[in-house]
VEXDREN-2710 file (C-alpha; in Angstrom, 1 decimal):
% VEXDREN-2710
k/r/px/py/pz
1/MET/32.2/-1.7/-31.2
2/ASP/31.8/1.0/-28.5
3/ARG/33.7/0.1/-25.4
4/LYS/30.9/1.5/-23.2
5/LYS/28.4/-1.1/-24.6
6/LYS/28.1/-4.8/-23.8
7/GLN/26.5/-7.6/-25.6
8/LEU/22.8/-8.4/-24.8
9/LEU/22.5/-10.3/-21.5
10/VAL/20.1/-13.2/-21.6
11/SER/18.8/-12.2/-18.2
12/THR/19.8/-9.8/-15.4
13/SER/18.2/-12.0/-12.7
14/GLU/20.7/-14.9/-12.7
15/SER/22.2/-14.0/-9.3
16/LEU/18.8/-13.5/-7.7
17/GLU/17.5/-16.8/-9.1
18/LYS/20.4/-18.6/-7.4
19/VAL/19.6/-16.9/-4.1
20/SER/15.9/-17.8/-4.4
21/ARG/16.7/-21.5/-4.3
22/PHE/17.5/-21.2/-0.6
23/LEU/13.8/-20.2/-0.1
24/GLY/12.6/-23.2/-2.1
25/ILE/11.9/-21.1/-5.3
26/ASN/13.1/-22.1/-8.8
27/LEU/14.2/-25.6/-7.8
28/SER/14.0/-28.3/-10.5
29/SER/15.9/-31.4/-9.5
30/TYR/14.5/-34.2/-7.3
31/ILE/16.8/-33.3/-4.3
32/ASN/15.7/-29.7/-4.6
33/GLY/12.1/-30.8/-4.9
34/LEU/12.5/-32.7/-1.6
35/TYR/13.9/-29.5/0.0
36/ASN/10.8/-27.6/-1.2
37/LEU/8.5/-30.3/0.1
38/ALA/10.3/-30.2/3.5
39/LEU/9.6/-26.5/3.7
40/LEU/6.0/-27.1/2.9
41/VAL/5.7/-29.8/5.5
42/ILE/7.3/-27.5/8.1
43/LEU/4.7/-24.8/7.2
44/VAL/1.9/-27.3/7.7
45/ILE/3.2/-28.3/11.1
46/PHE/3.5/-24.7/12.1
47/LEU/-0.1/-24.1/11.0
48/SER/-1.3/-27.1/13.0
49/GLN/0.0/-25.4/16.2
50/ASP/-1.9/-22.7/18.0
51/SER/-0.4/-20.1/15.7
52/TRP/-3.3/-17.6/16.1
53/THR/-2.8/-17.4/19.9
54/ILE/0.9/-16.7/19.4
55/ASN/0.2/-14.2/16.8
56/CYS/-2.5/-12.4/18.9
57/LEU/-0.4/-12.4/22.0
58/SER/2.5/-10.8/20.1
59/ASP/0.5/-7.6/20.4
60/ASN/-0.2/-6.6/24.0
61/HIS/-3.5/-4.9/23.2
62/CYS/-4.9/-7.7/21.0
63/GLU/-7.5/-8.7/23.5
64/GLN/-8.8/-5.1/24.0
65/ARG/-8.6/-3.7/20.5
66/PHE/-10.9/-4.9/17.8
67/ALA/-9.0/-3.1/15.0
68/VAL/-5.7/-4.7/16.0
69/LYS/-7.2/-8.1/16.2
70/PHE/-8.8/-7.7/12.7
71/LEU/-5.6/-6.4/11.0
72/ILE/-3.4/-9.1/12.6
73/GLY/-5.8/-11.8/11.6
74/LEU/-6.0/-10.5/8.0
75/THR/-2.2/-10.1/7.6
76/TYR/-1.6/-13.5/9.2
77/SER/-4.0/-15.2/6.7
78/LEU/-2.5/-13.4/3.8
79/LYS/1.0/-14.4/4.8
80/VAL/0.0/-18.1/5.1
81/LEU/-1.7/-17.9/1.7
82/LEU/1.3/-16.3/0.0
83/VAL/3.8/-18.8/1.4
84/LEU/1.5/-21.7/0.4
85/ILE/1.1/-20.3/-3.1
86/ILE/4.8/-19.8/-3.6
87/LEU/5.9/-23.1/-2.2
88/SER/3.2/-25.1/-4.0
89/THR/3.9/-23.3/-7.3
90/SER/7.6/-24.0/-7.0
91/LEU/6.9/-27.6/-6.2
92/PHE/4.6/-28.4/-9.1
93/HIS/5.9/-25.8/-11.6
94/PRO/9.6/-25.4/-10.7
95/LYS/10.6/-23.1/-13.5
96/GLN/7.6/-20.7/-13.3
97/PHE/9.6/-17.9/-11.7
98/VAL/12.6/-18.3/-14.0
99/PHE/13.2/-15.9/-16.9
100/PRO/12.2/-17.6/-20.2
101/ARG/15.7/-17.7/-21.8
102/GLN/14.9/-19.9/-24.7
103/GLU/12.2/-17.5/-26.0
104/THR/14.6/-14.6/-26.0
105/PHE/17.3/-16.4/-28.1
106/VAL/15.7/-15.5/-31.4
107/ILE/14.8/-12.0/-30.2
108/ASP/18.4/-11.3/-29.1
109/SER/19.8/-12.7/-32.3
110/ILE/17.7/-10.2/-34.4
111/LEU/18.5/-7.3/-32.1
112/GLU/22.2/-8.0/-32.1
113/SER/22.2/-8.3/-35.9
114/TYR/21.0/-4.7/-36.0
115/GLY/23.6/-3.5/-33.5
116/ALA/21.6/-3.5/-30.2
117/ARG/23.7/-3.5/-27.1
118/PHE/23.4/-2.9/-23.4
119/THR/25.2/0.0/-21.9
120/ASN/27.3/-0.1/-18.7
121/ASN/24.7/2.0/-17.1
122/ASP/22.0/-0.7/-17.8
123/ILE/24.1/-3.4/-16.3
124/PHE/25.0/-1.2/-13.3
125/LEU/21.3/-0.6/-12.5
126/ALA/20.6/-4.3/-12.7
127/HIS/23.5/-5.0/-10.3
128/LEU/22.4/-2.1/-8.1
129/GLN/19.0/-3.7/-7.6
130/ASP/20.7/-6.9/-6.5
131/ILE/22.8/-5.0/-4.1
132/VAL/19.8/-3.2/-2.6
133/THR/17.9/-6.4/-2.3
134/ALA/20.8/-8.2/-0.6
135/LYS/21.2/-5.3/1.9
136/ILE/17.5/-5.2/2.7
137/ALA/17.5/-8.9/3.3
138/LEU/20.6/-8.8/5.4
139/LEU/19.3/-5.9/7.6
140/ASP/16.0/-7.7/8.1
141/THR/17.7/-10.9/9.0
142/MET/19.9/-9.1/11.5
143/LYS/16.9/-7.3/13.0
144/THR/15.1/-10.6/13.4
145/LEU/18.0/-12.2/15.2
146/TYR/18.4/-9.1/17.4
147/ASP/14.7/-9.2/18.4
148/ILE/15.0/-12.9/19.3
149/ILE/18.1/-12.4/21.4
150/ALA/17.2/-9.0/23.0
151/TYR/13.6/-9.9/24.0
152/SER/13.5/-13.1/26.0
153/ASN/9.8/-13.5/25.6
154/LEU/10.4/-14.1/21.8
155/PHE/12.2/-17.4/22.5
156/LYS/8.8/-19.2/22.8
157/ASP/7.7/-17.5/19.6
158/ILE/10.7/-18.4/17.4
159/PRO/8.6/-20.5/15.0
160/PHE/6.3/-17.6/14.4
161/THR/9.1/-15.1/14.2
162/MET/10.9/-17.3/11.6
163/PHE/7.7/-17.7/9.7
164/ASN/7.3/-13.9/9.5
165/TRP/11.0/-13.6/8.3
166/TYR/10.5/-16.3/5.7
167/CYS/7.4/-14.5/4.4
168/ARG/9.2/-11.2/4.1
169/MET/12.1/-12.9/2.2
170/CYS/9.6/-14.4/-0.2
171/ILE/8.0/-11.0/-0.9
172/LEU/11.4/-9.4/-1.4
173/ILE/12.8/-12.1/-3.7
174/THR/9.6/-12.6/-5.7
175/ASN/9.3/-8.9/-6.3
176/GLY/13.0/-8.8/-7.2
177/LEU/12.6/-11.6/-9.8
178/PHE/9.5/-10.0/-11.3
179/SER/11.1/-6.5/-11.6
180/HIS/14.3/-8.0/-13.1
181/HIS/12.3/-9.9/-15.7
182/ILE/10.3/-6.8/-16.6
183/TYR/13.5/-4.7/-16.7
184/ASP/14.9/-7.2/-19.2
185/ILE/11.8/-6.7/-21.4
186/TYR/12.2/-2.9/-21.0
187/LEU/15.8/-2.9/-22.2
188/ARG/14.9/-4.9/-25.3
189/SER/12.0/-2.7/-26.1
190/ARG/14.1/0.4/-25.7
191/GLU/16.8/-1.1/-28.0
192/LEU/14.1/-2.0/-30.5
193/ASN/12.8/1.6/-30.5
194/LYS/16.3/2.9/-31.1
195/ILE/16.7/0.5/-34.1
196/ALA/13.4/1.7/-35.5
197/VAL/14.4/5.3/-35.2
198/GLN/17.9/4.6/-36.7
199/HIS/16.6/2.8/-39.8
200/SER/13.9/5.4/-40.4
201/ARG/16.5/8.1/-40.6
202/GLU/18.6/6.3/-43.1
203/ASN/18.6/7.4/-46.7
204/LEU/16.1/4.7/-47.8
205/SER/13.3/6.9/-49.1
206/VAL/14.0/5.7/-52.6
207/SER/10.4/6.1/-53.6
208/TYR/10.9/9.9/-53.9
209/VAL/13.7/9.6/-56.4
210/ASP/12.9/9.6/-60.0
211/PHE/14.5/6.4/-61.2
212/THR/15.2/5.6/-64.8
213/THR/14.3/2.3/-66.3
214/SER/17.8/1.0/-65.6
215/SER/17.5/1.8/-61.9
216/ASN/14.4/-0.2/-61.2
217/LEU/16.5/-3.1/-60.0
218/LEU/18.2/-0.8/-57.4
219/PHE/14.8/0.5/-56.4
220/ASN/13.3/-3.0/-55.8
221/LYS/16.4/-4.1/-53.9
222/CYS/16.3/-1.1/-51.5
223/ASN/12.6/-1.4/-51.1
224/ASN/12.8/-5.1/-50.2
225/ALA/15.6/-4.4/-47.7
226/LEU/13.4/-1.7/-46.1
227/ILE/10.4/-4.0/-45.9
228/THR/12.5/-6.8/-44.4
229/LYS/13.8/-4.6/-41.7
230/PHE/10.4/-3.3/-40.9
231/ARG/8.9/-6.8/-40.6
232/SER/11.8/-7.8/-38.4
233/ILE/11.0/-4.9/-36.0
234/GLN/7.3/-5.9/-36.1
235/TYR/8.2/-9.5/-35.3
236/VAL/10.4/-8.7/-32.4
237/HIS/7.8/-6.3/-31.0
238/HIS/5.2/-9.1/-31.1
239/GLU/7.6/-11.6/-29.5
240/LEU/8.4/-9.1/-26.7
241/TYR/4.7/-8.6/-26.1
242/ILE/4.2/-12.4/-25.8
243/LEU/7.2/-12.7/-23.5
244/ALA/6.0/-9.9/-21.2
245/THR/2.5/-11.3/-21.1
246/LYS/3.9/-14.7/-20.1
247/ILE/6.0/-13.3/-17.3
248/ASN/3.0/-11.3/-16.0
249/THR/0.8/-14.5/-16.1
250/ASN/3.4/-16.5/-14.2
251/PHE/3.5/-13.9/-11.4
252/SER/-0.1/-12.7/-11.4
253/LEU/-1.4/-14.6/-8.4
254/GLN/1.7/-13.8/-6.4
255/LEU/1.4/-10.1/-7.3
256/LEU/-2.2/-10.0/-6.2
257/THR/-1.5/-11.6/-2.8
258/MET/1.7/-9.5/-2.2
259/SER/-0.1/-6.3/-3.1
260/THR/-2.9/-7.0/-0.7
261/LEU/-0.5/-8.1/2.0
262/CYS/1.6/-4.9/1.5
263/LEU/-1.5/-2.7/1.7
264/THR/-2.7/-4.4/4.9
265/ASN/0.7/-4.3/6.6
266/ILE/1.3/-0.7/5.8
267/ILE/-2.1/0.2/7.3
268/PHE/-1.4/-1.9/10.3
269/TYR/2.1/-0.4/11.0
270/LEU/0.8/3.2/10.5
271/TYR/-1.9/2.5/13.0
272/THR/0.6/0.9/15.4
273/ILE/3.0/3.9/15.0
274/HIS/0.1/6.3/15.8
275/HIS/-0.9/4.2/18.9
276/SER/2.8/3.9/20.0
277/ILE/3.2/7.7/19.9
278/GLU/0.0/8.3/21.9
279/THR/1.1/5.8/24.6
280/ASN/4.7/7.1/24.7
281/ILE/6.3/3.7/23.8
282/ASP/10.1/3.5/23.4
283/ILE/11.4/5.2/20.3
284/GLU/13.4/2.1/19.4
285/ILE/10.1/0.1/18.9
286/ILE/8.6/2.9/16.9
287/LEU/11.6/3.0/14.6
288/GLY/11.1/-0.8/14.1
289/TYR/7.6/-0.1/13.0
290/VAL/8.8/2.6/10.6
291/HIS/11.3/0.1/9.2
292/MET/8.6/-2.4/8.5
293/THR/6.4/0.2/6.8
294/PHE/9.2/1.1/4.3
295/PHE/10.0/-2.6/3.9
296/TYR/6.5/-3.3/2.5
297/ALA/6.2/0.0/0.6
298/LEU/9.4/0.3/-1.3
299/PRO/9.2/-3.0/-3.3
300/PHE/5.6/-2.2/-4.3
301/LEU/6.7/1.3/-5.5
302/TYR/9.6/-0.1/-7.5
303/VAL/7.5/-2.8/-9.2
304/SER/4.8/-0.2/-10.2
305/TYR/7.5/2.1/-11.6
306/ILE/9.3/-0.6/-13.7
307/CYS/5.9/-1.8/-15.1
308/GLN/5.0/1.7/-16.1
309/ARG/8.4/2.3/-17.6
310/SER/8.1/-0.9/-19.7
311/ARG/4.6/0.0/-20.9
312/ASN/5.8/3.4/-22.0
313/ALA/8.6/1.8/-24.0
314/PHE/6.0/-0.4/-25.8
315/ARG/3.7/2.5/-26.5
316/GLN/6.5/4.6/-27.9
317/MET/6.7/2.3/-30.9
318/ALA/3.3/3.6/-32.1
319/ILE/4.7/7.2/-32.1
320/ILE/7.9/6.1/-34.0
321/LEU/5.8/4.2/-36.4
322/HIS/3.6/7.0/-37.5
323/ASN/6.2/9.8/-37.3
324/ALA/9.0/7.9/-39.1
325/PHE/7.6/5.3/-41.5
326/LEU/4.5/6.9/-42.9
327/GLU/6.6/8.9/-45.3
328/TYR/7.5/5.7/-47.1
329/LYS/4.7/5.0/-49.6
330/SER/5.9/1.5/-50.2
331/LEU/5.3/0.8/-46.5
332/ARG/1.8/2.0/-46.1
333/ALA/0.3/-1.6/-46.1
334/GLU/3.0/-2.7/-43.6
335/VAL/2.3/0.3/-41.4
336/VAL/-1.4/-0.5/-41.3
337/HIS/-0.7/-4.1/-40.3
338/PHE/1.7/-3.0/-37.6
339/SER/-0.8/-0.4/-36.3
340/LEU/-3.4/-3.1/-36.0
341/GLN/-0.9/-5.3/-34.1
342/LEU/-0.1/-2.4/-31.7
343/PHE/-3.8/-1.8/-31.2
344/HIS/-4.5/-5.4/-30.2
345/GLU/-1.3/-5.9/-28.3
346/ASN/-1.7/-3.1/-25.8
347/LEU/0.7/-4.2/-23.1
348/THR/-0.5/-3.9/-19.5
349/PHE/0.7/-5.5/-16.3
350/THR/-2.0/-6.7/-14.0
351/ALA/-2.5/-8.7/-10.8
352/LEU/-4.7/-11.6/-12.0
353/GLY/-6.6/-9.1/-14.2
354/LEU/-8.1/-7.3/-11.2
355/PHE/-6.1/-4.1/-11.5
356/GLU/-3.2/-2.7/-13.5
357/ILE/0.2/-2.3/-12.0
358/ASN/1.5/1.2/-12.9
359/ILE/2.1/4.7/-11.5
360/PRO/-1.6/5.6/-11.2
361/LEU/-1.9/2.6/-8.9
362/ILE/0.5/4.1/-6.5
363/CYS/-1.8/7.2/-6.1
364/SER/-4.8/5.0/-5.7
365/VAL/-3.1/2.8/-3.0
366/ALA/-1.8/5.9/-1.2
367/GLY/-5.3/7.3/-1.0
368/ALA/-6.6/3.9/0.2
369/ILE/-3.9/3.7/2.9
370/ILE/-4.8/7.2/4.2
371/THR/-8.5/6.5/4.2
372/TYR/-8.4/3.1/5.8
373/SER/-5.7/4.2/8.4
374/VAL/-8.0/7.0/9.5
375/MET/-11.0/4.6/9.6
376/VAL/-9.0/2.1/11.7
377/ILE/-7.9/4.8/14.1
378/GLN/-11.4/6.1/14.5
379/LEU/-12.9/2.6/15.0
380/ASP/-10.2/1.9/17.6
381/THR/-10.9/5.2/19.4
382/LYS/-14.7/4.5/19.5
383/PHE/-14.1/1.0/20.7
384/ALA/-11.7/2.2/23.4
385/ILE/-14.3/4.8/24.5
386/ALA/-17.1/2.2/24.6
387/THR/-14.9/-0.2/26.6
388/THR/-14.0/2.6/29.0
389/ASP/-17.7/3.5/29.4
390/ASN/-18.7/-0.1/30.0
391/ALA/-15.9/-0.5/32.5
392/THR/-17.0/2.7/34.3
393/THR/-20.6/1.6/34.3
394/THR/-19.7/-1.8/35.7
395/THR/-17.5/-0.2/38.4
396/ILE/-20.3/2.2/39.4
397/THR/-22.8/-0.7/39.5
398/ALA/-20.5/-2.8/41.6
399/ILE/-20.0/0.1/44.0
400/ILE/-23.7/0.7/44.3
401/ALA/-24.2/-3.0/44.9
402/ILE/-21.5/-3.1/47.5
403/THR/-23.0/0.0/49.2
404/THR/-26.5/-1.5/49.2
405/THR/-25.2/-4.8/50.6
406/THR/-23.3/-3.0/53.3
407/THR/-26.3/-0.9/54.3
408/THR/-28.5/-3.9/54.4
409/THR/-26.0/-5.8/56.5
410/THR/-25.6/-2.9/58.9
411/THR/-29.4/-2.5/59.3
412/THR/-29.8/-6.2/59.9
413/ILE/-27.1/-6.2/62.6
414/TYR/-28.7/-3.1/64.2
415/ASN/-32.1/-4.6/64.3
416/HIS/-30.8/-7.9/65.7
417/THR/-28.9/-6.0/68.4
418/LYS/-32.0/-4.0/69.3
419/ASN/-34.1/-7.1/69.6
420/ASN/-31.6/-8.7/71.9
421/SER/-31.6/-5.7/74.1
END
């Protein structure tokens, strides 16, 4: 066996699944269930407080700017919804976010029997994702603690600050688990494609050889072996499709909420950066907004990329099928059946069926972010102008009223003095 290759791993997300338990995710025992329930109760207590007032006052211009108030209210509602969904799902379906290891046992057995292995590069990329996730989580935690210590006004907002931190960690860990699971599906699909190409190139085209009567037994034996391998490939491909669909279904609602939340937060922070530059706010605060923009953008980009990559690996089987196996006349019926299977099992990753998660989605979201950011800035500018005009009109009216009152008073005093004289 090649030293550069390792046996198939059941899952590359084992480390991240252990970390997720601290957030109340992937807990199954009664004690862990109580921990999850305690987090849910704390969230309900937090919601019972005047959280909107704290949230609104965290922005100095919330009272004056309609766009800011709307975006803050929307992001706050989405954060609450996301945390409630994740905690309630983990409470009533503890293993929903765990990789389905039992379903992969038969698949891995078949793949390993044909020589499928993971390379060191594959394992390194999986560990690299864990390292990046851990560093992002650590940096965000350090920044949250620094903000609480450095800004004394945040001490009264500690519950709200910790809620925001917990929500960001849920987004980071949930996206990490989903991308790990899809990456595992991609690795198995890639190895299956390699097996299909390898066996199609073997010297198995016995149907083109002019066998004598005594060689019919050899012909049937080779033909049966080829059909068995072909059906094994077809079976594994079908099971991988079912596995990928199951994973997508388990994360669909969370993906929809997180995608909407990421889109809203990116628009909000881009608007805030624009407003901060116009008002000459400290560069340290602007860099904090830039950090938050990348925090919400990068996981979304990576999930879209890994979903597109896995789908491409699935679609590659159709090319291999018709380029490699059509030359075998004895496999024509099997190829037709496999083609029908590929036609009906067109793998797509969606967010609750509302939109597909792939590379084109990144372009659509980028266009939406630019469009809505410009709209928010324009609305805010018009609202600020209207507020200024109203304030100016009110001031002028007040001055006129004061002037009129003063004139009237002066006239009255003059007339009274004249009458006394």
